[in-house]
Backbone as CSV, one residue per row, in Angstrom:
resi,resn,N_x,N_y,N_z,CA_x,CA_y,CA_z,C_x,C_y,C_z
1,UNK,-26.471,68.648,-95.891,-26.927,67.326,-95.522,-27.133,67.319,-94.006
2,UNK,-28.135,66.626,-93.572,-28.433,66.488,-92.158,-27.888,65.156,-91.666
3,UNK,-27.286,65.185,-90.499,-26.760,63.967,-89.889,-27.587,63.652,-88.650
4,UNK,-27.964,62.389,-88.523,-28.684,61.930,-87.338,-27.829,60.873,-86.672
5,UNK,-27.574,61.058,-85.402,-26.775,60.086,-84.658,-27.615,59.588,-83.489
6,UNK,-27.628,58.278,-83.326,-28.392,57.652,-82.251,-27.417,56.933,-81.336
7,UNK,-27.546,57.161,-80.066,-26.725,56.463,-79.084,-27.631,55.491,-78.323
8,UNK,-27.254,54.216,-78.376,-28.031,53.169,-77.704,-27.167,52.485,-76.662
9,UNK,-27.790,51.999,-75.613,-27.042,51.151,-74.684,-26.531,49.919,-75.441
10,UNK,-25.380,49.416,-75.054,-24.780,48.280,-75.753,-25.732,47.090,-75.863
11,UNK,-26.453,46.801,-74.797,-27.361,45.649,-74.812,-28.455,45.830,-75.865
12,UNK,-29.008,47.023,-75.955,-30.056,47.275,-76.937,-29.499,47.221,-78.359
13,UNK,-28.318,47.761,-78.572,-27.682,47.694,-79.893,-27.436,46.242,-80.293
14,UNK,-27.003,45.432,-79.339,-26.767,44.009,-79.605,-28.076,43.312,-79.984
15,UNK,-29.144,43.595,-79.260,-30.441,42.984,-79.567,-30.933,43.422,-80.944
16,UNK,-30.722,44.678,-81.296,-31.135,45.165,-82.613,-30.370,44.436,-83.716
17,UNK,-29.083,44.237,-83.508,-28.273,43.516,-84.485,-28.743,42.070,-84.611
18,UNK,-29.019,41.429,-83.481,-29.514,40.048,-83.502,-30.846,39.951,-84.230
19,UNK,-31.656,41.006,-84.152,-32.968,41.010,-84.793,-32.863,41.277,-86.292
20,UNK,-31.647,41.545,-86.768,-31.460,41.724,-88.194,-31.382,43.167,-88.652
21,UNK,-31.405,44.108,-87.726,-31.262,45.501,-88.124,-29.816,45.759,-88.515
22,UNK,-29.610,46.526,-89.572,-28.239,46.752,-90.032,-27.444,47.622,-89.055
23,UNK,-26.154,47.415,-89.051,-25.269,48.262,-88.256,-25.175,49.617,-88.948
24,UNK,-24.907,50.714,-88.196,-24.764,52.026,-88.842,-23.707,51.988,-89.938
25,UNK,-23.985,52.666,-91.024,-23.067,52.726,-92.161,-22.361,54.078,-92.158
26,UNK,-21.157,54.081,-92.700,-20.425,55.334,-92.825,-21.005,56.119,-94.000
27,UNK,-20.784,57.432,-94.044,-21.252,58.204,-95.198,-20.694,57.677,-96.518
28,UNK,-19.470,57.189,-96.501,-18.874,56.638,-97.717,-19.602,55.377,-98.169
29,UNK,-19.974,54.521,-97.215,-20.704,53.302,-97.560,-22.089,53.636,-98.107
30,UNK,-22.742,54.608,-97.528,-24.055,55.028,-98.002,-23.942,55.570,-99.425
31,UNK,-22.946,56.407,-99.660,-22.733,56.962,-100.990,-22.479,55.869,-102.014
32,UNK,-21.682,54.881,-101.652,-21.394,53.766,-102.556,-22.666,52.979,-102.867
33,UNK,-23.506,52.764,-101.878,-24.767,52.052,-102.102,-25.686,52.837,-103.027
34,UNK,-25.753,54.144,-102.838,-26.583,54.990,-103.699,-26.066,54.944,-105.130
35,UNK,-24.750,55.065,-105.293,-24.153,55.012,-106.637,-24.457,53.688,-107.319
36,UNK,-24.329,52.589,-106.580,-24.602,51.269,-107.157,-26.072,51.149,-107.560
37,UNK,-26.963,51.655,-106.736,-28.389,51.617,-107.043,-28.684,52.419,-108.307
38,UNK,-28.139,53.603,-108.397,-28.370,54.445,-109.576,-27.816,53.798,-110.838
39,UNK,-26.654,53.189,-110.734,-26.075,52.493,-111.886,-26.991,51.368,-112.344
40,UNK,-27.497,50.605,-111.405,-28.393,49.504,-111.734,-29.682,50.016,-112.357
41,UNK,-30.215,51.114,-111.855,-31.436,51.684,-112.414,-31.214,52.152,-113.852
42,UNK,-30.047,52.739,-114.112,-29.725,53.168,-115.486,-29.627,51.970,-116.425
43,UNK,-28.998,50.900,-115.951,-28.891,49.685,-116.775,-30.267,49.119,-117.086
44,UNK,-31.114,49.069,-116.061,-32.453,48.512,-116.233,-33.288,49.361,-117.200
45,UNK,-33.031,50.672,-117.199,-33.773,51.573,-118.093,-33.200,51.560,-119.510
46,UNK,-32.020,50.955,-119.656,-31.426,50.849,-120.972,-30.651,52.075,-121.414
47,UNK,-30.258,52.905,-120.469,-29.481,54.098,-120.869,-28.027,53.965,-120.501
């Protein structure tokens, strides 16, 4: 897996958050979101 890390000045990070951009997620949070999405897709497909 490839990891990308971005370092922003605090002011720019604050402006991005105010604009509605999500805060960085941990790998565990990303994995949980993927699992939830896949579960929902399986339900929708009827399997």
